[in-house]
ROMAR-116092 format. One record per atom (N, C-alpha, C, O): x, y, z; atom name. Coordinates in steps of 0.2 Angstrom, whole numbers. Layout:
REM ROMAR-116092
    c1    c2    c3 atomo
     X     Y     Z    CA
...
//
This chain:
REM ROMAR-116092
    c1    c2    c3 atomo
   -21    73    28     N
   -23    67    25    CA
   -25    67    18     C
   -27    72    16     O
   -24    62    15     N
   -26    62     8    CA
   -34    62     7     C
   -37    58    10     O
   -36    66     3     N
   -43    67     1    CA
   -45    60    -2     C
   -43    59    -8     O
   -49    56     1     N
   -51    50    -2    CA
   -55    50    -8     C
   -55    45   -12     O
   -58    55    -9     N
   -62    55   -16    CA
   -58    57   -22     C
   -59    54   -27     O
   -53    61   -21     N
   -49    64   -27    CA
   -42    61   -27     C
   -39    61   -32     O
   -40    58   -21     N
   -33    55   -20    CA
   -28    61   -22     C
   -22    59   -24     O
   -29    67   -21     N
   -25    72   -22    CA
   -22    75   -15     C
   -26    76   -11     O
   -16    77   -15     N
   -14    80    -9    CA
   -16    88    -9     C
   -15    91   -14     O
   -18    90    -4     N
   -20    97    -3    CA
   -14   101    -1     C
    -9    98     2     O
   -14   107    -1     N
    -9   112     1    CA
    -7   111     8     C
    -1   111    10     O
   -12   110    12     N
   -11   108    19    CA
    -7   102    20     C
    -3   102    25     O
    -9    97    16     N
    -5    91    17    CA
     2    91    15     C
     7    89    18     O
     3    95    10     N
    10    97     7    CA
    14   101    13     C
    20    99    14     O
    11   105    16     N
    14   109    21    CA
    16   105    27     C
    21   105    30     O
    11   101    29     N
    12    96    35    CA
    18    91    33     C
    22    90    37     O
    18    89    27     N
    23    84    25    CA
    30    88    25     C
    35    85    27     O
    30    94    22     N
    37    97    22    CA
    39    98    30     C
    45    98    31     O
    35   100    34     N
    36   101    41    CA
    40    95    44     C
    45    95    47     O
    36    89    43     N
    39    83    45    CA
    46    81    42     C
    50    78    45     O
    46    82    36     N
    53    80    32    CA
    58    84    36     C
    64    82    37     O
    57    91    37     N
    62    95    41    CA
    63    93    48     C
    69    92    50     O
    58    91    51     N
    59    88    58    CA
    63    82    58     C
    67    81    63     O
    62    77    54     N
    66    71    53    CA
    73    72    52     C
    77    69    55     O
    74    77    47     N
    81    79    46    CA
    85    82    52     C
    90    81    53     O
    81    86    56     N
    84    89    62    CA
    85    84    67     C
    90    84    70     O
    80    79    68     N
    80    74    73    CA
    86    69    71     C
    89    66    76     O
    89    69    65     N
    94    65    63    CA
   101    68    66     C
   106    64    67     O
   101    74    68     N
   107    77    70    CA
   107    79    78     C
   111    81    81     O
   101    77    81     N
   101    77    88    CA
   103    70    91     C
    99    65    91     O
   109    69    93     N
   112    62    94    CA
   113    61   101     C
   115    65   105     O
   112    54   103     N
   114    52   109    CA
   119    46   108     C
   117    41   105     O
   126    47   109     N
   131    42   107    CA
   130    36   111     C
   130    35   117     O
   129    30   107     N
   129    23   109    CA
   133    19   104     C
   134    21    99     O
   136    13   106     N
   140    10   102    CA
   136     7    96     C
   130     6    96     O
   139     6    90     N
   136     3    84    CA
   131     8    80     C
   134    10    75     O
   125     8    83     N
   120    13    79    CA
   119    19    83     C
   118    19    89     O
   120    25    79     N
   119    31    83    CA
   112    32    85     C
   107    31    80     O
   110    34    91     N
   103    35    93    CA
   102    42    92     C
   105    47    94     O
    96    43    88     N
    94    50    87    CA
    87    51    88     C
    83    46    91     O
    84    57    87     N
    77    58    88    CA
    73    57    81     C
    67    59    81     O
    76    54    77     N
    72    52    70    CA
    66    48    72     C
    61    49    69     O
    67    43    76     N
    61    39    78    CA
    55    43    80     C
    49    42    78     O
    56    48    85     N
    51    52    87    CA
    47    55    82     C
    41    55    81     O
    51    58    77     N
    48    62    72    CA
    45    58    66     C
    39    59    64     O
    48    52    65     N
    45    47    60    CA
    38    44    63     C
    33    43    59     O
    38    43    69     N
    33    40    73    CA
    27    45    73     C
    21    43    71     O
    28    51    75     N
    23    57    75    CA
    21    58    68     C
    15    59    67     O
    25    57    63     N
    23    58    56    CA
    18    53    54     C
    12    54    51     O
    19    46    56     N
    14    41    54    CA
     7    42    58     C
     2    41    56     O
     8    44    65     N
     2    45    69    CA
    -2    51    67     C
    -8    50    67     O
     1    56    64     N
    -3    62    63    CA
    -5    63    55     C
   -10    65    54     O
    -1    60    51     N
    -2    61    44    CA
    -5    55    40     C
    -8    56    35     O
    -5    49    44     N
    -8    43    41    CA
    -3    39    37     C
     3    42    35     O
    -4    33    35     N
     1    29    32    CA
     4    31    26     C
    10    31    25     O
    -1    33    21     N
     2    34    14    CA
     6    41    14     C
    12    41    12     O
     4    46    17     N
     8    52    17    CA
    14    51    21     C
    19    54    19     O
    14    48    27     N
    20    47    31    CA
    25    43    27     C
    31    45    27     O
    23    38    23     N
    28    34    19    CA
    31    39    14     C
    37    38    13     O
    27    43    11     N
    29    47     6    CA
    34    52     9     C
    39    54     6     O
    32    55    14     N
    37    60    18    CA
    44    57    19     C
    49    60    18     O
    44    51    22     N
    50    48    24    CA
    54    45    18     C
    60    46    18     O
    51    43    13     N
    54    41     7    CA
    57    47     4     C
    63    47     1     O
    54    53     4     N
    56    59     1    CA
    62    61     5     C
    67    63     2     O
    62    61    12     N
    68    62    16    CA
    74    58    14     C
    79    61    13     O
    73    52    13     N
    78    47    11    CA
    81    49     5     C
    87    49     4     O
    77    50     0     N
    79    52    -7    CA
    83    59    -7     C
    88    59   -10     O
    81    63    -3     N
    85    70    -2    CA
    92    68     1     C
    97    71    -1     O
    92    64     6     N
    99    62     8    CA
   103    58     3     C
   109    59     3     O
   100    54    -1     N
   104    50    -6    CA
   106    54   -11     C
   111    52   -14     O
   103    60   -13     N
   106    64   -18    CA
   111    68   -16     C
   114    72   -19     O
   112    68    -9     N
   118    72    -6    CA
   117    77    -1     C
   122    79     2     O
   111    78     0     N
   109    83     6    CA
   111    80    12     C
   110    74    13     O
   115    84    17     N
   117    81    23    CA
   112    80    28     C
   112    83    34     O
   107    76    27     N
   101    76    31    CA
   101    69    36     C
    97    69    40     O
   106    65    34     N
   106    59    38    CA
   111    60    44     C
   114    65    44     O
   111    55    48     N
   115    56    54    CA
   122    58    53     C
   125    61    57     O
   125    54    48     N
   132    55    46    CA
   133    59    39     C
   138    58    36     O
   128    62    37     N
   129    66    31    CA
   124    64    26     C
   118    64    27     O
   126    62    20     N
   121    61    14    CA
   125    58     8     C
   132    57     9     O
   122    56     3     N
   125    53    -3    CA
   123    46    -4     C
   121    43     0     O
   124    44   -10     N
   121    38   -12    CA
   125    32    -9     C
   122    27    -8     O
   131    33    -7     N
   135    28    -3    CA
   132    26     4     C
   133    21     6     O
   127    30     6     N
   124    29    12    CA
   120    22    12     C
   119    19    17     O
   118    20     6     N
   115    14     5    CA
   119     8     8     C
   116     3    11     O
   125     9     8     N
   130     3    10    CA
   132     4    18     C
   136     1    20     O
   129     9    21     N
   130    10    28    CA
   125     5    32     C
   120     4    30     O
   128     2    37     N
   124    -2    41    CA
   118     0    44     C
   113    -3    45     O
   117     7    45     N
   111    10    48    CA
   106    12    43     C
   101    14    45     O
   107    11    36     N
   102    12    31    CA
    96     8    32     C
    91    11    30     O
    96     2    35     N
    90    -2    36    CA
    85     2    40     C
    79     1    40     O
    88     6    45     N
    83     9    49    CA
    79    14    46     C
    73    15    47     O
    82    17    41     N
    79    22    37    CA
    73    19    33     C
    67    22    32     O
    74    13    30     N
    69     9    27    CA
    64     7    32     C
    58     8    31     O
    66     5    38     N
    61     4    43    CA
    57    10    46     C
    51     9    47     O
    60    16    46     N
    56    21    48    CA
    50    22    43     C
    44    24    45     O
    51    22    36     N
    46    22    31    CA
    41    17    32     C
    35    19    32     O
    43    11    33     N
    38     5    33    CA
    34     6    40     C
    28     5    40     O
    38     7    45     N
    35     7    52    CA
    30    13    52     C
    24    12    55     O
    31    19    50     N
    27    25    50    CA
    21    23    46     C
    15    25    48     O
    22    20    40     N
    16    18    36    CA
    11    13    40     C
     5    15    40     O
    13     8    43     N
     9     4    47    CA
     6     7    53     C
     1     5    55     O
    10    11    56     N
     7    15    62    CA
     2    19    60     C
    -3    20    64     O
     3    23    55     N
    -2    27    52    CA
    -9    23    50     C
   -14    25    51     O
    -8    18    47     N
   -13    14    44    CA
   -17    11    51     C
   -23    11    51     O
   -13     9    56     N
   -16     6    62    CA
   -21    12    65     C
   -26    10    67     O
   -19    18    65     N
   -23    23    68    CA
   -28    26    64     C
   -33    29    67     O
   -29    24    58     N
   -34    27    53    CA
   -41    26    56     C
   -45    30    55     O
   -42    20    58     N
   -49    19    60    CA
   -50    17    68     C
   -55    14    70     O
   -45    20    71     N
   -45    19    79    CA
   -47    25    82     C
   -46    31    80     O
   -49    24    88     N
   -50    30    93    CA
   -43    33    95     C
   -38    29    96     O
   -42    39    95     N
   -36    43    96    CA
   -35    43   103     C
   -35    49   106     O
   -34    37   106     N
   -33    37   114    CA
   -26    35   115     C
   -22    33   111     O
   -24    35   122     N
   -17    34   124    CA
   -15    26   122     C
    -9    25   119     O
   -19    22   123     N
   -18    15   121    CA
   -16    14   114     C
   -11    10   112     O
   -21    16   110     N
   -20    15   102    CA
   -14    19   100     C
   -10    16    96     O
   -12    25   102     N
    -6    28   100    CA
     0    24   102     C
     4    24    98     O
     0    22   108     N
     6    18   111    CA
     6    12   106     C
    12    10   105     O
     1     8   105     N
     1     2   101    CA
     4     3    94     C
     8    -1    91     O
     2     9    91     N
     4    11    85    CA
    12    12    85     C
    15    10    80     O
    14    15    90     N
    21    16    91    CA
    25    10    92     C
    30     9    89     O
    22     5    95     N
    25    -2    96    CA
    26    -5    89     C
    31    -8    88     O
    20    -5    85     N
    21    -8    78    CA
    26    -4    75     C
    30    -8    71     O
    27     2    75     N
    32     6    72    CA
    39     4    74     C
    43     2    70     O
    40     3    81     N
    47     1    84    CA
    48    -6    81     C
    54    -7    79     O
    44   -11    81     N
    45   -18    79    CA
    47   -18    72     C
    52   -21    70     O
    44   -14    67     N
    46   -14    60    CA
    53   -10    59     C
    57   -12    55     O
    54    -5    63     N
    60    -1    62    CA
    66    -6    64     C
    71    -6    61     O
    65    -9    70     N
    70   -14    72    CA
    71   -20    68     C
    77   -22    66     O
    66   -22    65     N
    66   -28    60    CA
    71   -26    54     C
    75   -30    53     O
    69   -21    51     N
    72   -19    45    CA
    80   -17    47     C
    84   -18    43     O
    80   -13    52     N
    87   -10    54    CA
    92   -16    56     C
    97   -16    54     O
    90   -20    60     N
    94   -26    63    CA
    96   -30    57     C
   102   -32    57     O
    91   -32    53     N
    93   -37    47    CA
    98   -34    43     C
   102   -37    40     O
    96   -28    41     N
   101   -24    36    CA
   107   -23    39     C
   112   -24    36     O
   108   -21    45     N
   114   -20    49    CA
   118   -27    48     C
   124   -27    47     O
   115   -32    50     N
   118   -39    50    CA
   121   -41    43     C
   127   -42    43     O
   117   -40    38     N
   120   -42    32    CA
   125   -37    29     C
   130   -39    26     O
   124   -31    30     N
   129   -26    27    CA
   136   -27    31     C
   141   -27    28     O
   135   -27    38     N
   142   -28    42    CA
   145   -35    40     C
   151   -35    40     O
   142   -40    39     N
   145   -47    38    CA
   147   -48    31     C
   152   -51    30     O
   143   -46    26     N
   144   -47    19    CA
   147   -42    15     C
   149   -43     9     O
   146   -36    17     N
   149   -30    13    CA
   155   -27    17     C
   161   -27    14     O
   155   -26    23     N
   160   -23    27    CA
   165   -28    29     C
   171   -26    31     O
   163   -34    30     N
   168   -39    32    CA
   169   -39    40     C
   174   -42    42     O
   165   -35    43     N
   165   -34    50    CA
   161   -40    53     C
   155   -39    54     O
   163   -46    55     N
   160   -51    57    CA
   156   -50    63     C
   159   -49    68     O
   149   -49    63     N
   145   -47    69    CA
   140   -53    70     C
   137   -55    65     O
   140   -55    76     N
   136   -61    77    CA
   128   -58    78     C
   127   -53    79     O
   124   -63    77     N
   117   -61    78    CA
   116   -59    85     C
   112   -54    87     O
   119   -62    90     N
   119   -60    97    CA
   121   -52    98     C
   117   -49   101     O
   126   -50    95     N
   128   -43    95    CA
   123   -39    92     C
   122   -33    94     O
   121   -41    86     N
   116   -37    83    CA
   109   -36    87     C
   107   -30    88     O
   107   -41    90     N
   101   -41    95    CA
   103   -36   101     C
    98   -32   103     O
   109   -37   104     N
   111   -32   109    CA
   111   -25   107     C
   108   -21   110     O
   115   -24   102     N
   117   -17   101    CA
   112   -13    96     C
   111    -7    96     O
   108   -17    92     N
   104   -14    87    CA
    96   -14    90     C
    92   -11    87     O
    95   -18    95     N
    88   -19    97    CA
    88   -17   105     C
    84   -13   107     O
    91   -22   109     N
    90   -21   116    CA
    93   -15   119     C
    90   -12   123     O
    99   -12   117     N
   102    -6   119    CA
    97     0   118     C
    96     4   122     O
    95     1   112     N
    91     7   110    CA
    84     6   112     C
    80    11   112     O
    81     0   114     N
    74    -1   115    CA
    71     3   121     C
    66     6   120     O
    75     4   127     N
    72     8   132    CA
    70    15   130     C
    65    18   131     O
    75    18   126     N
    75    25   124    CA
    69    26   119     C
    65    30   119     O
    68    21   114     N
    63    21   109    CA
    56    20   112     C
    51    23   110     O
    56    16   118     N
    50    15   121    CA
    48    22   125     C
    42    23   125     O
    53    25   127     N
    51    32   130    CA
    49    36   125     C
    44    40   126     O
    52    37   119     N
    50    41   114    CA
    43    39   112     C
    39    44   110     O
    41    33   112     N
    35    31   110    CA
    29    33   115     C
    24    36   113     O
    31    33   121     N
    27    36   127    CA
    26    43   126     C
    20    46   127     O
    31    47   125     N
    31    54   125    CA
    27    56   118     C
    25    62   117     O
    27    52   113     N
    23    53   107    CA
    16    54   109     C
    12    58   105     O
    13    51   114     N
     6    51   115    CA
     4    58   117     C
     0    61   113     O
     7    62   122     N
     4    69   123    CA
     6    74   117     C
     2    78   115     O
    12    72   114     N
    14    77   108    CA
     9    76   102     C
     7    81    99     O
     7    70   101     N
     3    68    95    CA
    -4    71    96     C
    -7    74    92     O
    -6    70   103     N
   -13    73   104    CA
   -13    81   104     C
   -18    83   101     O
    -8    84   106     N
    -8    91   106    CA
    -7    94    98     C
   -11    98    96     O
    -2    90    95     N
    -1    92    88    CA
    -7    91    83     C
    -9    95    79     O
   -11    86    85     N
   -17    84    81    CA
   -22    90    82     C
   -25    92    77     O
   -23    93    88     N
   -27    98    89    CA
   -25   104    85     C
   -29   108    82     O
   -18   105    85     N
   -16   111    82    CA
   -15   111    74     C
   -17   116    70     O
   -13   105    71     N
   -12   104    64    CA
   -19   102    60     C
   -19   103    54     O
   -24   100    64     N
   -30    98    60    CA
   -36   101    62     C
   -41   100    60     O
//
């Protein structure tokens, strides 16, 4: 966590941040094939990042991950490069950063129990889906010319992956509790 008195990152914070950036990149390549949006383990690792590192550091980690992908490192699900901004799934990357930030902020003054960890994960999921689905809709319809209805976006970008993400949210609880003891 950021030292609140000096606002400087400590070496331990940088090490933890690097670990999560690497885990998010690895999670992007662990895929479960579904139509429209590829389902990966990115949400698990971005959620854990927010739960364990706090809002600010999680946001910085995920933005760093996104920037690494945009400069060309193949860390995204389908590679990397600046053109990924025009990919319909890029909105999910923005959502990962925003969601992890708010999940981390939610947990900062809360008891680290199952209920609060799960609620933080739900906040994260809602924001990821909000950014991801809206971005997908606009890129598909106005850039790619692939006319996609709001109904299809809701089905394929939210309802279809939601059970798996809720499962990832649930398994984040014991993982976060164990990692918190190990990393802090």
